[in-house]
C-alpha positions as CSV (number, residue, x, y, z in Angstrom):
1,M,14.2,204.7,1.5
2,Q,11.8,203.8,4.2
3,T,14.8,203.0,6.5
4,Q,16.6,206.3,5.8
5,M,13.3,208.1,6.6
6,L,13.2,206.4,10.0
7,V,16.9,207.4,10.5
8,D,16.0,211.1,9.6
9,E,13.0,211.2,11.9
10,A,14.9,209.6,14.8
11,V,17.8,212.2,14.4
12,E,15.2,215.1,14.2
13,A,13.3,214.0,17.3
14,L,16.8,213.7,19.3
15,S,17.6,217.2,18.1
16,S,14.4,218.5,19.6
17,Q,14.6,216.4,22.8
18,I,18.3,217.0,23.7
19,N,19.3,220.6,24.4
20,D,22.2,220.1,26.9
21,T,24.9,217.6,27.6
22,A,23.9,213.8,27.3
23,I,25.5,210.7,28.1
24,I,25.0,207.2,26.7
25,A,26.3,203.7,27.6
26,C,27.8,202.1,24.5
27,S,28.2,198.4,25.0
28,G,29.0,197.7,21.4
29,G,25.8,195.9,20.9
30,I,23.4,196.9,17.9
31,D,21.0,198.7,20.1
32,S,23.1,201.1,22.0
33,T,25.4,201.6,19.0
34,V,22.5,202.7,16.8
35,A,21.2,204.9,19.6
36,A,24.6,206.5,20.0
37,V,25.3,207.1,16.2
38,L,21.7,208.7,16.0
39,A,22.3,210.8,18.9
40,H,25.9,211.9,17.7
41,K,24.3,213.0,14.5
42,A,21.7,215.0,16.3
43,V,23.7,216.7,19.0
44,G,27.4,216.1,18.1
45,S,29.7,217.1,21.0
46,M,27.0,217.5,23.3
47,L,26.9,213.7,23.5
48,Q,29.3,211.8,25.8
49,C,29.7,208.0,25.0
50,D,30.8,205.8,27.8
51,Y,31.8,202.2,27.7
52,V,31.3,200.7,31.1
53,D,33.4,197.8,31.8
54,T,31.4,195.8,34.4
55,G,33.7,192.8,34.2
56,L,30.8,190.8,32.7
57,M,31.8,191.3,29.2
58,R,32.8,188.7,26.4
59,K,36.3,187.8,25.6
60,G,38.1,190.9,23.7
61,E,34.6,192.8,24.0
62,T,36.4,196.0,25.3
63,E,39.1,196.2,22.6
64,E,36.6,195.4,19.9
65,V,34.2,198.1,20.9
66,S,36.8,200.6,21.4
67,R,38.1,199.9,17.8
68,M,34.5,200.2,16.5
69,F,33.8,203.5,17.7
70,A,37.3,204.9,16.8
71,D,36.6,203.8,13.1
72,M,33.3,205.7,13.4
73,G,35.1,208.8,14.5
74,I,33.1,208.8,17.8
75,E,35.2,209.4,21.0
76,L,34.4,206.6,23.7
77,Q,35.2,207.1,27.4
78,G,36.0,204.0,29.3
79,V,35.0,203.5,32.7
80,D,36.2,200.6,34.8
81,A,33.4,199.6,37.2
82,S,34.2,195.8,37.5
83,E,34.9,195.9,41.2
84,R,31.7,197.8,41.9
85,F,29.4,195.4,39.9
86,F,31.0,192.2,41.4
87,S,30.9,193.7,45.0
88,N,27.1,194.5,44.6
89,L,26.3,191.2,43.0
90,S,28.0,189.2,45.8
91,G,25.4,186.6,47.2
92,V,22.7,187.6,44.5
93,I,21.1,184.5,43.1
94,D,17.6,185.5,41.9
95,P,17.6,186.5,38.3
96,E,15.2,189.4,38.8
97,H,17.3,190.7,41.7
98,K,20.5,190.6,39.6
99,R,18.9,192.8,36.9
100,M,17.8,195.3,39.5
101,V,21.3,195.4,40.9
102,I,22.9,195.8,37.5
103,G,20.5,198.5,36.3
104,E,21.0,200.4,39.6
105,Q,24.6,200.2,39.4
106,F,24.7,201.5,35.7
107,I,22.6,204.5,36.8
108,R,25.1,205.0,40.0
109,V,28.0,205.1,37.3
110,F,26.3,207.6,35.0
111,E,25.5,209.8,38.1
112,E,29.2,209.9,38.7
113,E,29.8,210.7,35.2
114,Q,27.1,213.4,35.3
115,G,28.9,215.0,38.1
116,R,32.0,215.2,35.9
117,C,30.4,216.3,32.6
118,G,27.3,218.1,33.9
119,A,24.9,215.8,31.8
120,K,21.2,216.3,31.9
121,F,20.1,213.6,29.6
122,L,20.7,209.8,29.4
123,V,20.1,208.3,26.0
124,Q,19.4,204.6,26.1
125,G,19.2,201.9,23.3
126,T,16.0,200.5,24.9
127,I,13.9,198.6,22.1
128,A,10.4,197.3,22.1
129,P,11.0,193.9,23.4
130,D,12.9,195.3,26.4
131,W,9.9,197.1,27.8
132,I,7.4,194.3,26.7
133,E,9.3,191.6,28.6
134,S,9.6,194.0,31.4
135,G,5.8,194.1,31.9
136,G,5.2,197.3,30.0
137,G,1.6,197.9,28.6
138,E,0.0,196.0,31.4
139,R,1.8,192.8,30.4
140,D,3.2,190.1,32.8
141,V,6.9,190.6,33.7
142,I,8.8,188.0,31.8
143,K,12.3,189.3,33.0
144,S,13.0,192.9,33.8
145,H,15.6,194.5,31.4
146,H,18.4,196.3,33.2
147,N,17.5,199.5,31.3
148,V,13.8,199.4,32.0
149,G,12.4,197.5,35.0
150,G,15.9,197.6,36.6
151,L,16.2,201.2,36.8
152,P,15.8,202.8,40.1
153,E,13.2,205.3,40.8
154,D,15.5,208.3,41.9
155,V,17.0,208.6,38.5
156,D,18.5,212.2,38.3
157,L,18.6,212.4,34.5
158,T,16.1,212.8,31.7
159,I,15.8,209.5,29.9
160,V,15.7,209.6,26.0
161,E,15.0,206.4,24.1
162,P,15.2,206.9,20.4
163,L,14.6,203.1,19.6
164,R,11.9,202.4,22.0
165,E,9.1,201.5,19.5
166,F,11.4,199.5,17.2
167,Y,12.1,195.7,17.0
168,K,15.4,194.1,16.5
169,D,15.1,193.5,12.8
170,E,14.2,197.2,12.3
171,V,17.2,198.3,14.3
172,R,19.4,196.1,12.3
173,S,18.0,197.7,9.1
174,M,18.8,201.2,10.6
175,A,22.5,200.0,11.5
176,R,23.0,198.8,7.9
177,E,21.7,202.3,6.7
178,L,24.0,204.0,9.0
179,G,26.9,201.8,7.9
180,I,27.6,200.3,11.3
181,K,30.1,197.5,11.2
182,S,28.3,195.5,13.9
183,S,24.8,195.6,12.2
184,E,24.9,191.6,11.9
185,R,26.5,191.3,15.3
186,Q,24.5,188.7,17.4
187,P,22.4,190.2,20.5
188,F,24.2,190.3,23.7
189,P,22.2,190.9,26.8
190,G,22.8,194.4,28.6
191,P,23.6,192.8,32.0
192,G,26.3,190.7,30.2
193,L,27.5,187.4,31.5
194,A,25.7,187.9,34.7
195,V,22.6,186.4,33.2
196,R,24.6,183.6,31.8
197,V,26.0,182.7,35.1
198,L,23.0,181.1,36.9
199,G,23.6,181.3,40.6
200,E,26.0,183.6,42.2
201,V,28.0,185.8,40.0
202,T,31.7,185.5,41.1
203,P,34.9,186.5,38.9
204,D,35.9,182.8,38.7
205,R,32.5,181.6,37.6
206,V,32.2,184.6,35.0
207,E,35.7,183.7,33.6
208,S,34.5,180.2,33.0
209,C,31.3,181.3,31.2
210,R,33.5,183.9,29.2
211,E,35.8,181.1,27.9
212,A,32.9,178.8,27.1
213,C,31.0,181.5,25.2
214,H,34.2,182.2,23.3
215,I,34.5,178.5,22.3
216,V,30.8,178.3,21.3
217,E,31.0,181.5,19.2
218,T,34.2,180.9,17.4
219,S,33.3,177.2,16.7
220,I,29.9,177.8,15.2
221,R,31.1,180.8,13.3
222,E,33.9,178.6,11.8
223,A,31.4,175.7,11.1
224,A,28.9,178.1,9.3
225,S,31.8,179.7,7.2
226,Q,32.6,176.1,6.0
227,G,29.0,175.4,5.1
228,L,28.6,172.8,7.9
229,C,25.6,174.6,9.3
230,D,23.5,177.8,9.0
231,L,24.7,180.7,11.3
232,P,22.2,180.9,14.2
233,W,20.7,184.2,15.1
234,Q,22.1,183.9,18.6
235,Y,24.4,181.3,20.0
236,F,26.2,181.3,23.4
237,A,27.0,179.3,26.5
238,A,25.5,179.7,30.0
239,L,27.0,178.1,33.4
240,L,24.8,176.2,35.5
241,P,25.1,175.7,39.2
242,V,24.6,172.0,38.7
243,R,27.6,169.8,39.7
244,S,28.1,166.2,38.7
245,V,30.9,163.8,39.1
246,G,33.5,163.5,36.3
247,V,36.9,162.1,35.5
248,H,39.8,164.0,34.0
249,G,42.7,161.6,33.5
250,D,42.6,159.4,36.6
251,V,41.2,162.2,38.8
252,R,37.8,162.5,40.2
253,V,36.2,165.9,39.7
254,H,33.2,167.5,40.9
255,G,32.5,170.2,38.3
256,E,29.8,172.6,37.0
257,T,27.6,172.2,33.8
258,I,27.8,174.4,30.6
259,V,24.6,174.6,28.5
260,V,25.1,175.5,24.9
261,R,22.2,177.7,23.4
262,A,21.7,178.4,19.6
263,V,18.4,179.8,18.1
264,T,17.0,181.2,15.0
265,S,14.7,184.3,15.2
266,L,13.6,187.5,13.4
267,D,13.2,189.8,16.2
268,G,13.9,187.9,19.6
269,M,10.2,187.9,20.6
270,S,10.0,184.1,19.5
271,A,12.6,181.6,18.5
272,R,13.4,178.2,17.5
273,Y,16.4,176.1,18.5
274,S,19.0,175.6,15.9
275,P,19.7,172.0,15.0
276,L,23.4,172.0,15.1
277,P,25.4,169.0,13.7
278,H,26.3,166.5,16.4
279,D,29.9,166.5,15.3
280,L,30.2,170.2,16.0
281,L,28.4,169.7,19.4
282,A,31.1,167.0,20.2
283,K,33.9,169.4,19.2
284,I,32.5,172.2,21.3
285,S,32.0,169.8,24.4
286,T,35.5,168.6,24.2
287,E,37.1,171.9,23.8
288,I,35.0,173.4,26.8
289,T,35.8,170.5,29.1
290,N,39.6,170.5,28.2
291,S,39.9,174.3,28.5
292,L,38.0,174.3,31.9
293,K,39.3,171.2,33.2
294,G,38.4,170.9,37.0
295,H,35.8,173.6,36.7
296,V,33.5,172.2,34.1
297,N,33.0,168.4,33.2
298,R,29.6,168.2,31.4
299,V,28.2,170.0,28.4
300,V,24.6,169.8,27.3
301,Y,22.6,171.2,24.4
302,D,19.3,173.2,24.9
303,V,16.7,172.3,22.4
304,T,13.8,174.5,23.9
305,H,12.0,176.8,21.6
306,K,10.8,180.4,22.7
307,P,8.1,180.0,24.0
308,P,8.2,178.1,26.4
309,G,11.7,179.1,27.2
310,T,13.4,182.4,26.7
311,I,16.5,182.8,24.7
312,E,18.7,183.6,27.6
313,W,18.5,181.5,30.6
314,E,17.9,184.3,32.9
């Protein structure tokens, strides 16, 4: 009953805030999806839902998101902006700079869409941890989220954030109330794989990270379904710009390193690493090094809690 009340209040607030065409970026993540469904309930056809393919998404993500929105009866406009994002990220290594670049490019894409549909409002799935970690409320900046600290100052759209005061567990409850299939979907960062590719973001390095993430996700889900481990709250791979000497067959290779990360958490504000079985980690390591032969020759497991670490590596 309380969750239904929160949903009703959010829809009512959006109805009063939005009086003209609005656009929203729908990544398929729980936050943007809940925001999109709420806004669609509030303003209907005045909302344009855009899926921006940055080239930084997980394996099969684009097709999965398209199916999910089609099943909900919400039209989704696809925007292929991958070349734009890779071009602007070329040579960028600093994590904060990456987030600023990505935040600005999202806005530039929306400005172009605004010119096509005449949008006056930009709906975002910003939640409380986003602005807290971005330094909101006189806090130290942990990392600028692309939808908060990464936004340029010259945004020519009125920003509407229906989930701004909610935490991840509350957003999940709203998703269940709304019947959203992805209510249990693990978190995925707005900047996508760009913050899981440490160092320069190139198409080849992103592809390595994408394949490693796919292996980690499918292997852990399969193990959990067989009762071999608990399903972590979030689990993924990150590509480190750390090269080491290895051997594939009889050939010397100088490949990069994949780090596997799996944590348990309630709302993402703190987390503990998940003690995955060694046999599972060995299986993941073998599959990653075989699949990415010549590119990756070492796999490590992150056993750091949050704090002192963050869940993502950047």
